[in-house]
BAVO-60625 format. One line per 5 residues: their letters; for each residue x, z, y of C-alpha. Coordinates in steps of 0.25 Angstrom, whole numbers. Layout:
% BAVO-60625
A> X,Z,Y  ...
% end
This chain:
% BAVO-60625
MANKP> 14,523,-270  10,535,-261  -8,536,-259  -11,530,-245  -23,533,-238
HLAAV> -35,524,-240  -46,518,-232  -59,517,-240  -69,505,-236  -82,514,-238
SAPGE> -82,529,-235  -90,533,-245  -82,542,-256  -74,535,-269  -73,521,-262
HALFE> -60,514,-264  -52,510,-252  -50,496,-248  -37,498,-240  -27,505,-238
IRKKI> -25,511,-223  -11,506,-218  -1,518,-217  10,516,-207  23,515,-213
YPRAT> 36,521,-205  47,515,-212  61,523,-211  71,518,-203  83,516,-213
SGMFA> 97,511,-215  106,505,-225  111,490,-229  96,484,-231  92,491,-217
WWRWF> 104,483,-213  100,469,-219  87,471,-214  92,473,-199  100,461,-201
FVWAT> 90,452,-206  80,456,-193  93,452,-183  96,440,-191  81,435,-193
QLTFY> 76,439,-178  89,432,-173  85,420,-179  71,421,-177  73,425,-162
GLPWL> 86,417,-158  82,403,-164  73,400,-154  82,402,-142  95,391,-149
QWNDR> 97,378,-142  101,365,-152  104,353,-146  97,359,-132  83,362,-140
QAVLF> 80,374,-148  87,373,-159  74,380,-167  63,374,-164  50,370,-169
DLAHR> 41,360,-159  27,360,-164  22,352,-153  33,341,-155  32,342,-171
KFYIL> 49,344,-170  56,355,-178  69,359,-172  80,368,-181  93,367,-176
GLVFW> 99,353,-176  85,347,-186  73,342,-180  61,341,-190  50,334,-188
PQDII> 36,335,-195  40,325,-206  52,334,-209  40,345,-215  48,343,-229
YLTVL> 59,354,-223  49,365,-221  42,361,-233  58,364,-239  61,375,-230
LIISA> 49,383,-235  49,380,-250  65,385,-248  61,397,-242  53,399,-254
FSLFL> 62,398,-264  68,407,-255  60,418,-256  58,416,-271  74,418,-273
FTAVA> 76,430,-263  63,438,-270  68,434,-285  80,439,-281  79,451,-272
GRLWC> 64,453,-269  59,453,-256  74,452,-247  64,443,-237  53,453,-236
GFTCP> 62,464,-232  74,458,-224  70,444,-217  53,443,-217  50,443,-202
QTVYT> 39,455,-206  50,463,-212  60,460,-199  51,461,-188  45,477,-195
EMFMW> 59,479,-196  61,476,-180  47,483,-176  51,495,-184  66,497,-177
IERKI> 60,496,-165  48,508,-168  59,516,-173  65,514,-160  55,515,-149
EGDRM> 47,527,-161  58,532,-168  60,535,-184  50,535,-194  47,550,-191
KSMKL> 46,548,-177  36,536,-177  28,542,-188  26,555,-178  25,547,-167
DKAPL> 13,539,-173  6,553,-176  8,561,-165  -4,561,-154  -4,549,-143
SVHKI> 6,553,-132  14,546,-121  25,546,-129  18,540,-139  13,528,-132
ALKSA> 25,524,-125  33,524,-139  21,516,-146  20,508,-133  34,506,-132
KHGVW> 34,500,-147  26,491,-147  30,484,-133  43,482,-141  36,479,-153
IALAL> 27,467,-145  37,462,-136  47,458,-149  34,454,-156  31,446,-144
WTGFT> 47,439,-144  46,436,-158  32,429,-155  39,422,-143  51,417,-153
FVGYF> 42,413,-163  35,403,-153  50,400,-147  51,392,-162  39,381,-156
TPITE> 42,381,-142  54,380,-135  60,395,-133  64,392,-120  52,385,-116
LGHKA> 43,397,-121  50,407,-113  51,400,-101  35,400,-104  33,414,-108
LSWSL> 42,419,-94  31,412,-83  18,417,-96  15,401,-97  17,400,-114
GPWES> 8,392,-121  -6,395,-129  0,393,-143  14,397,-137  9,411,-131
FWVFF> -2,412,-145  10,411,-154  19,421,-145  10,432,-147  4,429,-160
YGFAT> 17,431,-167  21,441,-158  8,448,-162  11,445,-178  26,451,-175
YGNAG> 19,462,-169  9,465,-179  15,463,-191  31,469,-189  24,480,-178
WMREQ> 12,484,-186  9,478,-200  23,479,-205  22,482,-219  6,478,-221
VCKYM> 13,463,-218  23,465,-231  11,471,-238  -1,466,-238  0,450,-228
CPYAR> 14,446,-235  11,439,-248  26,439,-252  23,453,-257  12,447,-267
FQSVM> 18,438,-272  34,445,-273  31,450,-287  32,436,-293  46,432,-288
FDRDT> 50,445,-293  57,450,-308  65,461,-314  77,455,-309  73,453,-293
LIIGY> 81,463,-285  71,473,-279  72,487,-271  68,495,-282  71,510,-285
DSTRG> 77,515,-296  69,524,-303  77,528,-313  86,532,-305  77,537,-296
ETRGS> 67,547,-302  64,558,-303  61,558,-289  63,570,-281  70,579,-269
RSRSS> 81,585,-272  94,592,-265  106,588,-264  114,598,-272  105,597,-285
DYKAK> 105,591,-299  93,581,-296  95,576,-307  94,588,-316  82,589,-311
GLGDC> 78,577,-316  78,570,-302  82,555,-299  89,551,-286  76,548,-280
VDCGI> 75,561,-270  60,555,-265  66,558,-250  56,544,-248  63,537,-238
CVQVC> 62,523,-247  47,525,-243  49,530,-231  59,517,-227  49,507,-234
PTGID> 43,496,-223  32,495,-232  29,511,-238  31,508,-252  40,518,-261
IRDGL> 50,508,-268  51,521,-277  37,514,-283  42,503,-287  43,486,-282
QYECI> 30,486,-274  25,473,-267  25,482,-253  41,481,-254  48,471,-245
GCAAC> 61,473,-249  66,480,-237  76,489,-245  75,500,-234  72,509,-246
IDGCN> 86,506,-251  93,510,-238  83,523,-237  86,526,-252  101,523,-252
QVMEK> 101,531,-239  96,545,-248  104,543,-257  117,542,-249  113,552,-244
VGYPK> 109,562,-257  122,557,-262  115,548,-274  119,533,-275  113,523,-270
GLIRY> 101,513,-273  91,522,-279  82,512,-272  90,496,-272  88,482,-274
SSQNA> 90,482,-288  81,474,-300  71,480,-308  78,476,-320  92,482,-314
VEQQQ> 87,495,-312  77,496,-325  89,492,-332  101,498,-324  108,485,-321
SFAQM> 121,484,-313  121,477,-300  129,467,-306  119,466,-318  106,464,-308
LRRLV> 113,452,-301  116,445,-313  101,447,-316  98,441,-302  103,427,-308
RPRIL> 91,424,-315  82,410,-316  74,411,-306  83,416,-296  91,401,-302
IYTGV> 78,394,-300  75,398,-286  90,397,-281  91,382,-289  78,378,-282
LWTII> 80,384,-268  94,378,-267  89,363,-272  79,364,-261  90,369,-250
IAASI> 100,359,-255  90,348,-253  83,349,-241  98,352,-236  102,339,-241
TLSNR> 89,333,-237  90,339,-222  105,335,-221  101,320,-223  87,321,-214
VPVKV> 88,306,-208  84,310,-190  75,298,-190  59,299,-194  51,287,-195
DVIRD> 37,286,-197  29,275,-197  14,272,-194  6,259,-195  -4,257,-186
RVAMA> -18,252,-190  -19,241,-181  -23,225,-183  -14,219,-191  -17,204,-190
APDEP> -29,196,-187  -32,184,-197  -27,174,-187  -15,180,-183  -1,176,-190
EVQNV> 5,189,-187  3,203,-193  6,215,-184  7,230,-189  9,240,-178
YRLQI> 17,253,-182  22,267,-175  35,272,-179  37,287,-176  52,287,-176
MNTSE> 58,303,-175  72,306,-171  74,319,-177  89,320,-173  92,329,-162
RPRQF> 97,313,-153  92,301,-146  92,290,-156  88,275,-155  80,266,-166
RISVS> 76,253,-169  67,248,-179  64,238,-187  56,234,-200  57,223,-212
GLDNL> 49,222,-225  43,208,-220  50,195,-214  48,191,-200  43,207,-196
NLSSE> 43,208,-181  45,223,-175  38,226,-161  42,239,-155  47,246,-143
PQPIA> 60,241,-137  72,245,-148  80,252,-151  68,265,-149  75,281,-142
IEAAG> 71,291,-149  74,303,-142  81,318,-151  72,323,-157  62,314,-152
QRMVP> 50,303,-161  44,290,-155  32,282,-160  38,268,-158  26,259,-161
VRLRV> 29,245,-170  23,231,-171  26,223,-182  22,207,-184  25,198,-196
DKNQT> 18,183,-200  6,185,-208  14,177,-219  24,189,-220  16,199,-224
SPGAN> 6,200,-237  -8,206,-234  -9,222,-236  4,232,-233  17,225,-233
RIVFT> 31,235,-236  38,235,-220  49,244,-218  53,249,-205  68,253,-201
VQTVG> 70,263,-189  85,264,-187  94,270,-176  103,262,-168  113,266,-158
SDEHI> 116,278,-165  130,283,-175  120,287,-184  110,275,-189  98,281,-196
VITEK> 89,268,-204  73,274,-206  66,266,-215  50,267,-216  43,260,-225
ATLIA> 28,254,-219  17,244,-222  16,232,-213  -1,227,-215  -5,211,-217
PRRQ> -19,208,-216  -22,200,-228  -24,184,-224  -37,176,-222
% end
């Protein structure tokens, strides 16, 4: 790595530096297969992110995390706090997917779909359109302050801020219906928490993608630090073929460079210039490498111009490079025990979660017993009071009937039945149970509440166990 300037904590000579001054990186634009794929994922992820809140489903927002009413809408599904297990499963699937993709092909997530990478790519595109390419941008930063420089910088930051605020607005639109949020924004009547999150998320986007950029990947993201434990010598990584490339050196196109002892690397530095984190991939695998493959596209363009074979920098494994394996041999090495284990565990969880979700009953019942007087010593009946929380998780209204069993001659009284509950709604139904004291045993008596749908083509029966408490007999 090239030496970089340092700032010492104490100005006395001979003192060591405590931290490094950030040297601004001006990534050079490149084109090629991997640049195409990066922009494909930019469009795919951002059309999804910005578009989903505007999609309607059953006369409501298709994806809405309604924290105020504790309901999460995802297309035709409605999730309640009791469904937290599905969030847990989603996180487990995401973790194993990350392990699998990293073990197979390195930091694919970081290089192509990570929000930091995606928004940095968008912000750099805006910067190039306004300030110009790499050389023009560097020249502009070194130029003295002028009206032209102020105008260009103001335009760039203005577009950055507008995009960042729209991103913050869209983010909040997943928690507040976005059409309602839009009306509030246009009338300057956003609530305090909505305003805070629009500006906070917008500020984070502006700061991370516009200013910090590679610093987030190098110093803030923990993934860069523990990625090495998921790599092995058969993991596909972006690497430089030193056997073919060394010794580096410039040469004319007509010269016999091999007779001079030179390799295919012309030492043009393009691989460094296009790197968004400013590393030299020729120095080997480094934790700063985010796997964006910009250096592959840049190097291939140079190889094509000088008439050399492409692939001096390429996706390959350490074993494939060192042992000069063919492409087919390298692919066969991808099927190894850790990959099979990750794949098997991942698909087992996905299949089990899918089956559970498809068989999910659209009704939930919680039984809560009130702590009230059960019975006086001279009264013939035992009385317990309960609250049944009935949740209709489907998006059509339903009617329910409540019954109870477990003791002889149980008398149930509640509000008039059947009990109507709106689509994706809930009701807390007070229920009073009375039973002759002679039909009970002192202490806890097991009973079962049954809640079933009536007047519906889909017959659903939910049973919930509870206890009826009886006092000791005199």
